[in-house]
C-alpha beads as a LAMMPS data file, in Angstrom:
LAMMPS data file: protein, C-alpha beads

104 atoms
103 bonds

1 atom types
1 bond types

-500.0 500.0 xlo xhi
-500.0 500.0 ylo yhi
-500.0 500.0 zlo zhi

Masses

1 110.0

Atoms # bond

1 1 1 -258.671 -187.697 -129.533
2 1 1 -260.489 -190.992 -130.057
3 1 1 -260.086 -193.909 -127.712
4 1 1 -258.537 -197.089 -128.992
5 1 1 -261.207 -199.346 -130.484
6 1 1 -263.645 -196.480 -130.857
7 1 1 -265.331 -196.262 -134.243
8 1 1 -266.204 -192.609 -133.833
9 1 1 -269.432 -190.903 -132.914
10 1 1 -272.665 -192.821 -133.184
11 1 1 -276.255 -191.679 -133.372
12 1 1 -278.092 -191.186 -130.068
13 1 1 -279.692 -194.417 -128.890
14 1 1 -277.679 -196.606 -131.293
15 1 1 -276.025 -199.714 -129.952
16 1 1 -272.465 -200.548 -130.900
17 1 1 -273.729 -203.151 -133.416
18 1 1 -276.007 -200.594 -135.091
19 1 1 -273.129 -198.140 -135.266
20 1 1 -271.024 -200.676 -137.205
21 1 1 -273.660 -201.322 -139.858
22 1 1 -273.191 -199.285 -143.029
23 1 1 -275.534 -196.378 -143.536
24 1 1 -276.081 -197.300 -147.167
25 1 1 -276.416 -201.012 -147.697
26 1 1 -276.649 -202.319 -151.259
27 1 1 -280.224 -202.917 -152.380
28 1 1 -279.643 -203.836 -156.036
29 1 1 -278.960 -207.306 -157.395
30 1 1 -276.085 -207.813 -159.815
31 1 1 -278.417 -208.025 -162.813
32 1 1 -280.073 -204.765 -161.737
33 1 1 -276.708 -203.049 -161.399
34 1 1 -275.550 -204.175 -164.849
35 1 1 -278.853 -203.103 -166.417
36 1 1 -278.570 -199.656 -164.804
37 1 1 -274.962 -199.225 -165.910
38 1 1 -275.848 -200.230 -169.479
39 1 1 -278.915 -197.964 -169.535
40 1 1 -276.933 -195.048 -168.124
41 1 1 -274.180 -195.453 -170.701
42 1 1 -276.732 -195.768 -173.499
43 1 1 -278.619 -192.642 -172.412
44 1 1 -275.388 -190.692 -171.982
45 1 1 -274.191 -191.873 -175.386
46 1 1 -277.412 -190.724 -177.008
47 1 1 -277.121 -187.385 -175.260
48 1 1 -273.514 -186.738 -176.276
49 1 1 -273.970 -187.924 -179.858
50 1 1 -276.067 -185.962 -182.284
51 1 1 -278.809 -188.592 -182.137
52 1 1 -280.964 -186.553 -179.751
53 1 1 -281.060 -182.880 -180.718
54 1 1 -281.586 -179.833 -178.524
55 1 1 -283.410 -180.185 -175.228
56 1 1 -283.705 -183.968 -175.530
57 1 1 -279.939 -184.303 -175.807
58 1 1 -279.380 -182.032 -172.816
59 1 1 -281.905 -184.011 -170.769
60 1 1 -280.209 -187.283 -171.727
61 1 1 -276.819 -185.900 -170.684
62 1 1 -278.240 -184.913 -167.298
63 1 1 -280.531 -187.855 -166.552
64 1 1 -278.218 -190.538 -167.944
65 1 1 -275.965 -189.999 -164.939
66 1 1 -278.618 -191.227 -162.474
67 1 1 -278.845 -194.897 -163.554
68 1 1 -275.091 -194.998 -164.130
69 1 1 -274.230 -193.761 -160.624
70 1 1 -276.862 -195.900 -158.865
71 1 1 -275.652 -198.933 -160.807
72 1 1 -272.043 -198.292 -159.861
73 1 1 -272.959 -197.756 -156.199
74 1 1 -275.345 -200.717 -156.006
75 1 1 -277.787 -198.565 -154.064
76 1 1 -280.947 -196.870 -155.246
77 1 1 -282.387 -194.064 -153.106
78 1 1 -285.855 -194.699 -154.552
79 1 1 -285.634 -198.380 -153.562
80 1 1 -284.579 -197.306 -150.056
81 1 1 -287.501 -194.885 -149.704
82 1 1 -290.010 -197.488 -150.910
83 1 1 -288.434 -200.292 -148.854
84 1 1 -287.839 -202.303 -152.026
85 1 1 -284.765 -204.313 -152.999
86 1 1 -283.809 -206.604 -155.851
87 1 1 -280.846 -207.921 -153.868
88 1 1 -281.540 -210.958 -151.739
89 1 1 -279.936 -210.346 -148.326
90 1 1 -279.561 -214.042 -147.575
91 1 1 -278.895 -216.860 -150.018
92 1 1 -281.967 -218.956 -150.723
93 1 1 -279.950 -222.138 -150.954
94 1 1 -276.779 -223.264 -149.196
95 1 1 -273.428 -222.894 -150.899
96 1 1 -271.552 -225.899 -152.216
97 1 1 -272.222 -228.849 -154.493
98 1 1 -275.529 -230.625 -154.394
99 1 1 -275.421 -234.288 -153.434
100 1 1 -278.146 -236.721 -154.441
101 1 1 -280.171 -238.279 -151.637
102 1 1 -278.889 -241.584 -150.345
103 1 1 -280.662 -244.612 -151.739
104 1 1 -281.950 -247.065 -149.297

Bonds

1 1 1 2
2 1 2 3
3 1 3 4
4 1 4 5
5 1 5 6
6 1 6 7
7 1 7 8
8 1 8 9
9 1 9 10
10 1 10 11
11 1 11 12
12 1 12 13
13 1 13 14
14 1 14 15
15 1 15 16
16 1 16 17
17 1 17 18
18 1 18 19
19 1 19 20
20 1 20 21
21 1 21 22
22 1 22 23
23 1 23 24
24 1 24 25
25 1 25 26
26 1 26 27
27 1 27 28
28 1 28 29
29 1 29 30
30 1 30 31
31 1 31 32
32 1 32 33
33 1 33 34
34 1 34 35
35 1 35 36
36 1 36 37
37 1 37 38
38 1 38 39
39 1 39 40
40 1 40 41
41 1 41 42
42 1 42 43
43 1 43 44
44 1 44 45
45 1 45 46
46 1 46 47
47 1 47 48
48 1 48 49
49 1 49 50
50 1 50 51
51 1 51 52
52 1 52 53
53 1 53 54
54 1 54 55
55 1 55 56
56 1 56 57
57 1 57 58
58 1 58 59
59 1 59 60
60 1 60 61
61 1 61 62
62 1 62 63
63 1 63 64
64 1 64 65
65 1 65 66
66 1 66 67
67 1 67 68
68 1 68 69
69 1 69 70
70 1 70 71
71 1 71 72
72 1 72 73
73 1 73 74
74 1 74 75
75 1 75 76
76 1 76 77
77 1 77 78
78 1 78 79
79 1 79 80
80 1 80 81
81 1 81 82
82 1 82 83
83 1 83 84
84 1 84 85
85 1 85 86
86 1 86 87
87 1 87 88
88 1 88 89
89 1 89 90
90 1 90 91
91 1 91 92
92 1 92 93
93 1 93 94
94 1 94 95
95 1 95 96
96 1 96 97
97 1 97 98
98 1 98 99
99 1 99 100
100 1 100 101
101 1 101 102
102 1 102 103
103 1 103 104
């Protein structure tokens, strides 16, 4: 039985803040996700059509799933291993309309 307010078990040595952070955080920008989804669908389409015969078609049916799934999830395991991300974790400019500087 879990106590009220408990989020479940946490890794040894983890603080409560670390326990709340998601294990898989998105590391792909929107443009990267859309490109992966499009590439995955294209590769899968080539694999399921008769465009790629034999072993090439089978390989396309298998490997077309990878960019499609990573694009849908927004997370790339290869990016995570290499410590790379196309997603900017913090906005480079503040939100809202730009106002011209005051003259004077």
